[in-house]
Each structure stands twice: as structure tokens, then as C-alpha cells.
Biopython code that builds the backbone (N, CA, C, O; Angstrom):
import numpy as np
from Bio.PDB.StructureBuilder import StructureBuilder

atoms = [
    (1, "MET", "N", (-66.664, -24.630, -22.874)),
    (1, "MET", "CA", (-67.504, -25.772, -23.113)),
    (1, "MET", "C", (-67.696, -26.543, -21.805)),
    (1, "MET", "O", (-66.750, -26.747, -21.045)),
    (2, "LYS", "N", (-68.913, -26.959, -21.563)),
    (2, "LYS", "CA", (-69.236, -27.728, -20.350)),
    (2, "LYS", "C", (-69.802, -29.069, -20.760)),
    (2, "LYS", "O", (-70.650, -29.150, -21.648)),
    (3, "ARG", "N", (-69.330, -30.127, -20.110)),
    (3, "ARG", "CA", (-69.795, -31.493, -20.368)),
    (3, "ARG", "C", (-70.167, -32.153, -19.046)),
    (3, "ARG", "O", (-69.497, -31.956, -18.032)),
    (4, "GLU", "N", (-71.234, -32.933, -19.067)),
    (4, "GLU", "CA", (-71.636, -33.679, -17.890)),
    (4, "GLU", "C", (-72.290, -34.997, -18.337)),
    (4, "GLU", "O", (-73.084, -35.033, -19.277)),
    (5, "THR", "N", (-71.931, -36.058, -17.638)),
    (5, "THR", "CA", (-72.549, -37.356, -17.914)),
    (5, "THR", "C", (-73.639, -37.599, -16.899)),
    (5, "THR", "O", (-73.456, -37.373, -15.703)),
    (6, "THR", "N", (-74.775, -38.063, -17.386)),
    (6, "THR", "CA", (-75.916, -38.367, -16.517)),
    (6, "THR", "C", (-76.568, -39.643, -17.004)),
    (6, "THR", "O", (-76.256, -40.148, -18.083)),
    (7, "THR", "N", (-77.478, -40.155, -16.194)),
    (7, "THR", "CA", (-78.240, -41.358, -16.541)),
    (7, "THR", "C", (-79.688, -40.989, -16.682)),
    (7, "THR", "O", (-80.254, -40.302, -15.833)),
    (8, "VAL", "N", (-80.293, -41.452, -17.768)),
    (8, "VAL", "CA", (-81.725, -41.195, -17.986)),
    (8, "VAL", "C", (-82.509, -41.953, -16.928)),
    (8, "VAL", "O", (-82.407, -43.175, -16.816)),
    (9, "GLN", "N", (-83.299, -41.206, -16.148)),
    (9, "GLN", "CA", (-84.071, -41.822, -15.078)),
    (9, "GLN", "C", (-85.552, -41.467, -15.211)),
    (9, "GLN", "O", (-86.273, -41.372, -14.218)),
    (10, "LEU", "N", (-85.984, -41.276, -16.436)),
    (10, "LEU", "CA", (-87.406, -41.026, -16.681)),
    (10, "LEU", "C", (-88.143, -42.367, -16.729)),
    (10, "LEU", "O", (-87.628, -43.344, -17.273)),
    (11, "LYS", "N", (-89.321, -42.408, -16.171)),
    (11, "LYS", "CA", (-90.076, -43.646, -16.014)),
    (11, "LYS", "C", (-90.135, -44.472, -17.295)),
    (11, "LYS", "O", (-89.898, -45.679, -17.254)),
    (12, "ASN", "N", (-90.444, -43.855, -18.419)),
    (12, "ASN", "CA", (-90.586, -44.570, -19.672)),
    (12, "ASN", "C", (-89.499, -44.239, -20.677)),
    (12, "ASN", "O", (-89.693, -44.405, -21.881)),
    (13, "GLY", "N", (-88.359, -43.772, -20.192)),
    (13, "GLY", "CA", (-87.292, -43.393, -21.105)),
    (13, "GLY", "C", (-87.661, -42.139, -21.859)),
    (13, "GLY", "O", (-88.505, -41.365, -21.408)),
    (14, "LEU", "N", (-87.041, -41.932, -22.996)),
    (14, "LEU", "CA", (-87.343, -40.727, -23.799)),
    (14, "LEU", "C", (-88.272, -41.110, -24.938)),
    (14, "LEU", "O", (-87.842, -41.438, -26.044)),
    (15, "GLU", "N", (-89.554, -41.058, -24.629)),
    (15, "GLU", "CA", (-90.568, -41.273, -25.648)),
    (15, "GLU", "C", (-90.863, -39.933, -26.312)),
    (15, "GLU", "O", (-90.180, -38.946, -26.039)),
    (16, "VAL", "N", (-91.854, -39.885, -27.165)),
    (16, "VAL", "CA", (-92.107, -38.678, -27.962)),
    (16, "VAL", "C", (-92.371, -37.449, -27.117)),
    (16, "VAL", "O", (-91.779, -36.405, -27.387)),
    (17, "ARG", "N", (-93.230, -37.513, -26.106)),
    (17, "ARG", "CA", (-93.525, -36.334, -25.329)),
    (17, "ARG", "C", (-92.311, -35.824, -24.527)),
    (17, "ARG", "O", (-92.022, -34.629, -24.573)),
    (18, "PRO", "N", (-91.593, -36.696, -23.795)),
    (18, "PRO", "CA", (-90.427, -36.205, -23.097)),
    (18, "PRO", "C", (-89.336, -35.658, -24.048)),
    (18, "PRO", "O", (-88.605, -34.733, -23.696)),
    (19, "ILE", "N", (-89.243, -36.230, -25.221)),
    (19, "ILE", "CA", (-88.296, -35.706, -26.214)),
    (19, "ILE", "C", (-88.668, -34.285, -26.606)),
    (19, "ILE", "O", (-87.812, -33.405, -26.689)),
    (20, "ALA", "N", (-89.965, -34.072, -26.848)),
    (20, "ALA", "CA", (-90.433, -32.735, -27.220)),
    (20, "ALA", "C", (-90.141, -31.726, -26.109)),
    (20, "ALA", "O", (-89.729, -30.597, -26.376)),
    (21, "VAL", "N", (-90.358, -32.143, -24.870)),
    (21, "VAL", "CA", (-90.089, -31.276, -23.721)),
    (21, "VAL", "C", (-88.580, -30.967, -23.637)),
    (21, "VAL", "O", (-88.186, -29.827, -23.392)),
    (22, "LEU", "N", (-87.750, -31.997, -23.845)),
    (22, "LEU", "CA", (-86.306, -31.805, -23.803)),
    (22, "LEU", "C", (-85.827, -30.851, -24.885)),
    (22, "LEU", "O", (-84.981, -29.995, -24.628)),
    (23, "VAL", "N", (-86.361, -30.991, -26.097)),
    (23, "VAL", "CA", (-85.984, -30.102, -27.194)),
    (23, "VAL", "C", (-86.403, -28.677, -26.882)),
    (23, "VAL", "O", (-85.638, -27.747, -27.134)),
    (24, "GLN", "N", (-87.605, -28.478, -26.337)),
    (24, "GLN", "CA", (-88.052, -27.138, -25.938)),
    (24, "GLN", "C", (-87.144, -26.559, -24.865)),
    (24, "GLN", "O", (-86.802, -25.377, -24.898)),
    (25, "LEU", "N", (-86.764, -27.389, -23.928)),
    (25, "LEU", "CA", (-85.883, -26.949, -22.840)),
    (25, "LEU", "C", (-84.524, -26.519, -23.410)),
    (25, "LEU", "O", (-84.014, -25.450, -23.076)),
    (26, "ALA", "N", (-83.955, -27.350, -24.259)),
    (26, "ALA", "CA", (-82.631, -27.017, -24.853)),
    (26, "ALA", "C", (-82.719, -25.731, -25.704)),
    (26, "ALA", "O", (-81.767, -24.952, -25.766)),
    (27, "SER", "N", (-83.849, -25.532, -26.339)),
    (27, "SER", "CA", (-84.011, -24.367, -27.216)),
    (27, "SER", "C", (-84.109, -23.062, -26.447)),
    (27, "SER", "O", (-84.018, -21.991, -27.048)),
    (28, "ARG", "N", (-84.292, -23.123, -25.138)),
    (28, "ARG", "CA", (-84.339, -21.905, -24.323)),
    (28, "ARG", "C", (-82.976, -21.255, -24.208)),
    (28, "ARG", "O", (-82.873, -20.080, -23.855)),
    (29, "TYR", "N", (-81.943, -21.997, -24.499)),
    (29, "TYR", "CA", (-80.568, -21.523, -24.286)),
    (29, "TYR", "C", (-79.932, -21.107, -25.603)),
    (29, "TYR", "O", (-80.180, -21.694, -26.656)),
    (30, "ASP", "N", (-79.106, -20.076, -25.505)),
    (30, "ASP", "CA", (-78.374, -19.588, -26.699)),
    (30, "ASP", "C", (-77.215, -20.504, -27.054)),
    (30, "ASP", "O", (-76.776, -20.539, -28.203)),
    (31, "SER", "N", (-76.717, -21.249, -26.067)),
    (31, "SER", "CA", (-75.573, -22.157, -26.289)),
    (31, "SER", "C", (-75.944, -23.248, -27.285)),
    (31, "SER", "O", (-77.111, -23.604, -27.451)),
    (32, "LYS", "N", (-74.908, -23.766, -27.939)),
    (32, "LYS", "CA", (-75.074, -24.981, -28.742)),
    (32, "LYS", "C", (-75.132, -26.140, -27.752)),
    (32, "LYS", "O", (-74.275, -26.252, -26.876)),
    (33, "VAL", "N", (-76.149, -27.009, -27.892)),
    (33, "VAL", "CA", (-76.338, -28.060, -26.927)),
    (33, "VAL", "C", (-76.420, -29.415, -27.676)),
    (33, "VAL", "O", (-77.189, -29.570, -28.624)),
    (34, "TYR", "N", (-75.612, -30.374, -27.225)),
    (34, "TYR", "CA", (-75.587, -31.691, -27.846)),
    (34, "TYR", "C", (-75.743, -32.792, -26.790)),
    (34, "TYR", "O", (-75.342, -32.622, -25.638)),
    (35, "LEU", "N", (-76.318, -33.899, -27.195)),
    (35, "LEU", "CA", (-76.394, -35.089, -26.362)),
    (35, "LEU", "C", (-75.659, -36.195, -27.110)),
    (35, "LEU", "O", (-75.766, -36.316, -28.330)),
    (36, "GLU", "N", (-74.916, -36.992, -26.364)),
    (36, "GLU", "CA", (-74.155, -38.088, -26.946)),
    (36, "GLU", "C", (-74.402, -39.364, -26.145)),
    (36, "GLU", "O", (-74.368, -39.369, -24.915)),
    (37, "SER", "N", (-74.651, -40.440, -26.882)),
    (37, "SER", "CA", (-74.846, -41.741, -26.251)),
    (37, "SER", "C", (-74.403, -42.823, -27.228)),
    (37, "SER", "O", (-74.758, -42.801, -28.407)),
    (38, "GLU", "N", (-73.633, -43.756, -26.723)),
    (38, "GLU", "CA", (-73.154, -44.887, -27.513)),
    (38, "GLU", "C", (-72.481, -44.441, -28.808)),
    (38, "GLU", "O", (-72.680, -45.053, -29.857)),
    (39, "GLY", "N", (-71.695, -43.388, -28.735)),
    (39, "GLY", "CA", (-70.937, -42.912, -29.889)),
    (39, "GLY", "C", (-71.695, -42.065, -30.866)),
    (39, "GLY", "O", (-71.134, -41.615, -31.865)),
    (40, "LYS", "N", (-72.982, -41.834, -30.597)),
    (40, "LYS", "CA", (-73.792, -41.007, -31.500)),
    (40, "LYS", "C", (-74.040, -39.658, -30.829)),
    (40, "LYS", "O", (-74.481, -39.598, -29.681)),
    (41, "ARG", "N", (-73.752, -38.575, -31.556)),
    (41, "ARG", "CA", (-73.872, -37.210, -31.027)),
    (41, "ARG", "C", (-74.906, -36.459, -31.858)),
    (41, "ARG", "O", (-74.822, -36.427, -33.085)),
    (42, "VAL", "N", (-75.898, -35.843, -31.169)),
    (42, "VAL", "CA", (-76.949, -35.129, -31.890)),
    (42, "VAL", "C", (-77.197, -33.759, -31.247)),
    (42, "VAL", "O", (-76.901, -33.544, -30.071)),
    (43, "ASN", "N", (-77.735, -32.862, -32.032)),
    (43, "ASN", "CA", (-78.131, -31.554, -31.567)),
    (43, "ASN", "C", (-79.369, -31.705, -30.698)),
    (43, "ASN", "O", (-80.387, -32.229, -31.151)),
    (44, "ALA", "N", (-79.289, -31.246, -29.446)),
    (44, "ALA", "CA", (-80.421, -31.402, -28.515)),
    (44, "ALA", "C", (-81.602, -30.529, -28.880)),
    (44, "ALA", "O", (-82.689, -30.694, -28.328)),
    (45, "LYS", "N", (-81.406, -29.611, -29.797)),
    (45, "LYS", "CA", (-82.495, -28.741, -30.235)),
    (45, "LYS", "C", (-83.222, -29.313, -31.460)),
    (45, "LYS", "O", (-84.127, -28.675, -31.998)),
    (46, "SER", "N", (-82.829, -30.503, -31.894)),
    (46, "SER", "CA", (-83.430, -31.137, -33.058)),
    (46, "SER", "C", (-84.264, -32.331, -32.614)),
    (46, "SER", "O", (-83.736, -33.300, -32.067)),
    (47, "ILE", "N", (-85.583, -32.252, -32.855)),
    (47, "ILE", "CA", (-86.462, -33.340, -32.402)),
    (47, "ILE", "C", (-86.154, -34.633, -33.154)),
    (47, "ILE", "O", (-86.234, -35.715, -32.573)),
    (48, "MET", "N", (-85.813, -34.540, -34.408)),
    (48, "MET", "CA", (-85.491, -35.758, -35.173)),
    (48, "MET", "C", (-84.170, -36.356, -34.699)),
    (48, "MET", "O", (-84.036, -37.575, -34.590)),
    (49, "GLY", "N", (-83.212, -35.505, -34.421)),
    (49, "GLY", "CA", (-81.947, -35.981, -33.889)),
    (49, "GLY", "C", (-82.119, -36.676, -32.553)),
    (49, "GLY", "O", (-81.553, -37.743, -32.317)),
    (50, "MET", "N", (-82.905, -36.063, -31.679)),
    (50, "MET", "CA", (-83.146, -36.637, -30.346)),
    (50, "MET", "C", (-83.865, -37.989, -30.457)),
    (50, "MET", "O", (-83.536, -38.933, -29.740)),
    (51, "MET", "N", (-84.831, -38.069, -31.348)),
    (51, "MET", "CA", (-85.561, -39.314, -31.521)),
    (51, "MET", "C", (-84.642, -40.435, -32.017)),
    (51, "MET", "O", (-84.842, -41.606, -31.694)),
    (52, "SER", "N", (-83.639, -40.059, -32.803)),
    (52, "SER", "CA", (-82.730, -41.048, -33.370)),
    (52, "SER", "C", (-81.837, -41.688, -32.292)),
    (52, "SER", "O", (-81.302, -42.775, -32.506)),
    (53, "LEU", "N", (-81.675, -41.033, -31.155)),
    (53, "LEU", "CA", (-80.836, -41.593, -30.063)),
    (53, "LEU", "C", (-81.500, -42.820, -29.432)),
    (53, "LEU", "O", (-80.809, -43.750, -29.015)),
    (54, "GLY", "N", (-82.810, -42.829, -29.360)),
    (54, "GLY", "CA", (-83.514, -43.965, -28.773)),
    (54, "GLY", "C", (-83.123, -44.246, -27.336)),
    (54, "GLY", "O", (-82.876, -45.400, -26.983)),
    (55, "LEU", "N", (-83.059, -43.236, -26.508)),
    (55, "LEU", "CA", (-82.604, -43.391, -25.126)),
    (55, "LEU", "C", (-83.698, -43.995, -24.269)),
    (55, "LEU", "O", (-84.845, -43.549, -24.308)),
    (56, "ASP", "N", (-83.345, -45.005, -23.498)),
    (56, "ASP", "CA", (-84.238, -45.643, -22.551)),
    (56, "ASP", "C", (-83.805, -45.334, -21.138)),
    (56, "ASP", "O", (-82.709, -44.820, -20.913)),
    (57, "THR", "N", (-84.656, -45.645, -20.192)),
    (57, "THR", "CA", (-84.303, -45.480, -18.788)),
    (57, "THR", "C", (-83.064, -46.296, -18.497)),
    (57, "THR", "O", (-82.959, -47.455, -18.898)),
    (58, "GLY", "N", (-82.113, -45.675, -17.787)),
    (58, "GLY", "CA", (-80.863, -46.332, -17.441)),
    (58, "GLY", "C", (-79.726, -46.047, -18.413)),
    (58, "GLY", "O", (-78.572, -46.376, -18.139)),
    (59, "ALA", "N", (-80.054, -45.432, -19.553)),
    (59, "ALA", "CA", (-79.019, -45.126, -20.537)),
    (59, "ALA", "C", (-78.108, -43.990, -20.029)),
    (59, "ALA", "O", (-78.573, -43.043, -19.395)),
    (60, "SER", "N", (-76.846, -44.105, -20.313)),
    (60, "SER", "CA", (-75.877, -43.076, -19.973)),
    (60, "SER", "C", (-75.800, -42.090, -21.129)),
    (60, "SER", "O", (-75.710, -42.492, -22.289)),
    (61, "VAL", "N", (-75.836, -40.817, -20.818)),
    (61, "VAL", "CA", (-75.788, -39.790, -21.860)),
    (61, "VAL", "C", (-74.865, -38.646, -21.424)),
    (61, "VAL", "O", (-74.845, -38.256, -20.257)),
    (62, "VAL", "N", (-74.111, -38.126, -22.379)),
    (62, "VAL", "CA", (-73.264, -36.962, -22.125)),
    (62, "VAL", "C", (-73.965, -35.739, -22.678)),
    (62, "VAL", "O", (-74.357, -35.702, -23.844)),
    (63, "ILE", "N", (-74.116, -34.743, -21.830)),
    (63, "ILE", "CA", (-74.699, -33.465, -22.230)),
    (63, "ILE", "C", (-73.541, -32.498, -22.412)),
    (63, "ILE", "O", (-72.691, -32.359, -21.533)),
    (64, "GLU", "N", (-73.515, -31.834, -23.557)),
    (64, "GLU", "CA", (-72.446, -30.887, -23.852)),
    (64, "GLU", "C", (-73.062, -29.575, -24.313)),
    (64, "GLU", "O", (-73.951, -29.562, -25.164)),
    (65, "ALA", "N", (-72.588, -28.480, -23.752)),
    (65, "ALA", "CA", (-73.075, -27.174, -24.164)),
    (65, "ALA", "C", (-71.873, -26.235, -24.331)),
    (65, "ALA", "O", (-70.882, -26.330, -23.606)),
    (66, "ASP", "N", (-71.990, -25.332, -25.304)),
    (66, "ASP", "CA", (-70.923, -24.381, -25.578)),
    (66, "ASP", "C", (-71.554, -23.027, -25.856)),
    (66, "ASP", "O", (-72.262, -22.868, -26.850)),
    (67, "GLY", "N", (-71.308, -22.057, -24.996)),
    (67, "GLY", "CA", (-71.849, -20.733, -25.177)),
    (67, "GLY", "C", (-71.964, -19.993, -23.862)),
    (67, "GLY", "O", (-71.513, -20.472, -22.821)),
    (68, "ALA", "N", (-72.570, -18.825, -23.922)),
    (68, "ALA", "CA", (-72.643, -17.947, -22.760)),
    (68, "ALA", "C", (-73.416, -18.551, -21.600)),
    (68, "ALA", "O", (-73.084, -18.297, -20.442)),
    (69, "ASP", "N", (-74.439, -19.345, -21.888)),
    (69, "ASP", "CA", (-75.253, -19.927, -20.820)),
    (69, "ASP", "C", (-75.092, -21.447, -20.722)),
    (69, "ASP", "O", (-76.028, -22.161, -20.360)),
    (70, "GLU", "N", (-73.899, -21.922, -21.047)),
    (70, "GLU", "CA", (-73.631, -23.347, -21.086)),
    (70, "GLU", "C", (-73.848, -24.054, -19.755)),
    (70, "GLU", "O", (-74.369, -25.169, -19.726)),
    (71, "ASN", "N", (-73.451, -23.415, -18.645)),
    (71, "ASN", "CA", (-73.643, -24.043, -17.350)),
    (71, "ASN", "C", (-75.107, -24.266, -17.023)),
    (71, "ASN", "O", (-75.494, -25.348, -16.579)),
    (72, "ALA", "N", (-75.916, -23.249, -17.241)),
    (72, "ALA", "CA", (-77.341, -23.359, -16.983)),
    (72, "ALA", "C", (-77.983, -24.413, -17.903)),
    (72, "ALA", "O", (-78.850, -25.171, -17.467)),
    (73, "ALA", "N", (-77.562, -24.456, -19.153)),
    (73, "ALA", "CA", (-78.123, -25.432, -20.091)),
    (73, "ALA", "C", (-77.830, -26.850, -19.641)),
    (73, "ALA", "O", (-78.730, -27.688, -19.597)),
    (74, "VAL", "N", (-76.599, -27.121, -19.314)),
    (74, "VAL", "CA", (-76.220, -28.486, -18.881)),
    (74, "VAL", "C", (-76.926, -28.879, -17.611)),
    (74, "VAL", "O", (-77.436, -29.994, -17.500)),
    (75, "GLU", "N", (-76.962, -27.972, -16.641)),
    (75, "GLU", "CA", (-77.642, -28.264, -15.364)),
    (75, "GLU", "C", (-79.126, -28.550, -15.573)),
    (75, "GLU", "O", (-79.681, -29.472, -14.976)),
    (76, "SER", "N", (-79.753, -27.759, -16.417)),
    (76, "SER", "CA", (-81.187, -27.907, -16.646)),
    (76, "SER", "C", (-81.508, -29.237, -17.331)),
    (76, "SER", "O", (-82.421, -29.948, -16.910)),
    (77, "LEU", "N", (-80.763, -29.572, -18.379)),
    (77, "LEU", "CA", (-81.003, -30.810, -19.110)),
    (77, "LEU", "C", (-80.663, -32.027, -18.234)),
    (77, "LEU", "O", (-81.361, -33.040, -18.271)),
    (78, "ALA", "N", (-79.592, -31.915, -17.451)),
    (78, "ALA", "CA", (-79.249, -33.034, -16.566)),
    (78, "ALA", "C", (-80.355, -33.251, -15.515)),
    (78, "ALA", "O", (-80.705, -34.385, -15.187)),
    (79, "GLY", "N", (-80.878, -32.161, -15.012)),
    (79, "GLY", "CA", (-81.985, -32.280, -14.044)),
    (79, "GLY", "C", (-83.216, -32.927, -14.652)),
    (79, "GLY", "O", (-83.878, -33.744, -14.012)),
    (80, "PHE", "N", (-83.515, -32.566, -15.873)),
    (80, "PHE", "CA", (-84.680, -33.130, -16.561)),
    (80, "PHE", "C", (-84.479, -34.637, -16.823)),
    (80, "PHE", "O", (-85.357, -35.447, -16.528)),
    (81, "LEU", "N", (-83.319, -34.994, -17.377)),
    (81, "LEU", "CA", (-83.069, -36.392, -17.719)),
    (81, "LEU", "C", (-82.976, -37.284, -16.478)),
    (81, "LEU", "O", (-83.316, -38.465, -16.545)),
    (82, "SER", "N", (-82.527, -36.740, -15.363)),
    (82, "SER", "CA", (-82.415, -37.537, -14.158)),
    (82, "SER", "C", (-83.741, -37.623, -13.414)),
    (82, "SER", "O", (-83.839, -38.280, -12.378)),
    (83, "GLY", "N", (-84.771, -36.950, -13.956)),
    (83, "GLY", "CA", (-86.099, -37.017, -13.330)),
    (83, "GLY", "C", (-86.273, -36.097, -12.162)),
    (83, "GLY", "O", (-87.277, -36.183, -11.454)),
    (84, "LYS", "N", (-85.302, -35.194, -11.930)),
    (84, "LYS", "CA", (-85.379, -34.285, -10.796)),
    (84, "LYS", "C", (-86.177, -33.024, -11.096)),
    (84, "LYS", "O", (-86.699, -32.377, -10.187)),
    (85, "GLU", "N", (-86.269, -32.680, -12.380)),
    (85, "GLU", "CA", (-87.001, -31.454, -12.763)),
    (85, "GLU", "C", (-88.090, -31.842, -13.731)),
    (85, "GLU", "O", (-87.861, -32.581, -14.689)),
    (86, "GLU", "N", (-89.260, -31.341, -13.475)),
    (86, "GLU", "CA", (-90.412, -31.521, -14.375)),
    (86, "GLU", "C", (-90.615, -30.205, -15.111)),
    (86, "GLU", "O", (-91.225, -29.287, -14.563)),
    (87, "ASN", "N", (-90.121, -30.092, -16.335)),
    (87, "ASN", "CA", (-90.239, -28.805, -17.074)),
    (87, "ASN", "C", (-91.369, -28.840, -17.998)),
    (87, "ASN", "O", (-91.624, -27.861, -18.698)),
]
sb = StructureBuilder()
sb.init_structure("model")
sb.init_model(0)
sb.init_chain("A")
sb.init_seg("    ")
for serial, (resi, resn, name, xyz) in enumerate(atoms, 1):
    if name == "N":
        sb.init_residue(resn, " ", resi, " ")
    sb.init_atom(name, np.array(xyz, "f"), 0.0, 1.0, " ", f" {name:<3s}", serial, name[0])
structure = sb.get_structure()
């Protein structure tokens, strides 16, 4: 299992479109992928779960992945949330 904490640095936080992109990105990986913020943990492959987090710019989030491609999954999602990768 791999865990990494990052800060959301997207211009408008996680609105509908960035959430959809994040869910698509997480779904590329075979690993189980979760995001956790303020004590709430959701499946990163679930658009409804992701929307329920209500993450804004500056929010701290823990990315957790468990599986064969867990390292790639965490790195990719962390890059997206930090605004470094445009997927």
C-alpha cells in the first residue's frame, strides 16, 4: 500500500470537470485508489464519492493506492491534484 499527502492546487478546486478527469485518471489503474480529507475516505473511481469530498484549492488530501500499480497511481493523482499534470 502506498500513501501520499498532497495539497489541491487546482485554480478552481475540484469542480465537476476536474472531478470527472480525476475519476477517469484513477480508473486507469488496477489498484484500489482512495482519497481522504478531513476524516472522510472515498473511492477515487467513484464520481459521486469524489463530489462528496468538496475539495477546494488549498485542501490537504491523502491519496492511497493498493495494488500492482499503486506507485504509478499515487504519483499520477498527486501530480494532477497539485496542478503539475494536465491529464
